[in-house]
C-alpha positions in Angstrom: 104.1 -49.4 -8.4 100.3 -49.8 -9.0 98.8 -53.3 -10.4 95.4 -53.2 -11.6 92.7 -51.9 -9.2 91.4 -48.9 -7.6 93.5 -46.4 -5.6 93.1 -46.7 -2.0 92.8 -43.4 0.0 93.2 -43.2 3.6 89.7 -41.2 4.0 88.1 -44.0 1.9 85.5 -46.4 3.5 87.2 -49.9 3.7 84.3 -51.8 1.5 81.5 -50.7 -0.3 78.3 -52.0 0.3 75.8 -53.1 -2.8 72.4 -53.3 -1.6 70.4 -56.6 -3.0 68.8 -55.9 -6.2 67.3 -57.6 -9.4 68.1 -55.2 -12.3 68.2 -52.2 -10.7 65.4 -52.6 -8.4 66.0 -52.9 -4.8 63.4 -53.4 -1.8 62.8 -49.7 -1.3 62.2 -49.1 -4.9 60.0 -52.2 -5.2 58.1 -50.8 -2.0 57.4 -47.9 -3.2 56.1 -49.1 -6.8 54.0 -51.5 -5.1 52.4 -49.2 -3.0 51.4 -47.1 -6.1 50.6 -50.0 -8.0 48.2 -51.3 -5.5 46.5 -47.7 -4.9 45.8 -47.6 -8.7 44.6 -51.4 -8.3 42.0 -50.7 -5.3 40.8 -47.5 -6.9 40.2 -49.2 -10.4 38.0 -52.1 -8.7 36.1 -49.7 -6.8 35.4 -47.8 -10.0 34.5 -50.9 -12.2 32.6 -52.4 -9.1 30.2 -49.3 -8.7 30.1 -48.7 -12.5 28.7 -51.8 -13.1 26.5 -51.6 -10.1 23.0 -51.7 -11.9 24.1 -54.9 -13.8 21.9 -57.5 -12.2 24.4 -60.3 -12.0 26.8 -57.8 -10.1 24.4 -56.2 -8.0 23.0 -59.4 -6.7 26.4 -61.6 -6.4 28.6 -58.9 -5.1 27.2 -55.9 -3.9 24.2 -57.3 -1.8 26.6 -59.5 0.0 28.0 -56.1 1.8 26.4 -55.9 5.2 25.5 -52.3 4.9 24.8 -52.1 1.3 22.3 -55.1 1.0 19.1 -53.0 1.3 20.2 -50.2 -0.8 21.0 -52.5 -3.7 17.6 -54.2 -3.0 15.5 -54.1 -6.0 12.8 -56.1 -5.6 9.1 -55.0 -6.6 6.6 -54.0 -4.0 3.5 -55.9 -3.5 1.1 -53.1 -4.2 3.1 -52.6 -7.7 3.2 -56.1 -8.8 0.2 -56.6 -11.5 -0.1 -60.0 -10.9 
């Protein structure tokens, strides 16, 4: 006689393990999504930084602080070109 419950087979495992999750999102899936999202975020940030690189505020406040880019983004007028 069966009383409410699942039928147990001899070959069945003793217990079932449900990994911890939040609304179906477990650690491995969250890690995969976070890696993809961070790659998109970094690429969007680099694009925005160099897209707005010719704006003087971005160039002077951000890009000239990078050690090897400071001379590349230096837009000072040479003394021989200064009319004053």
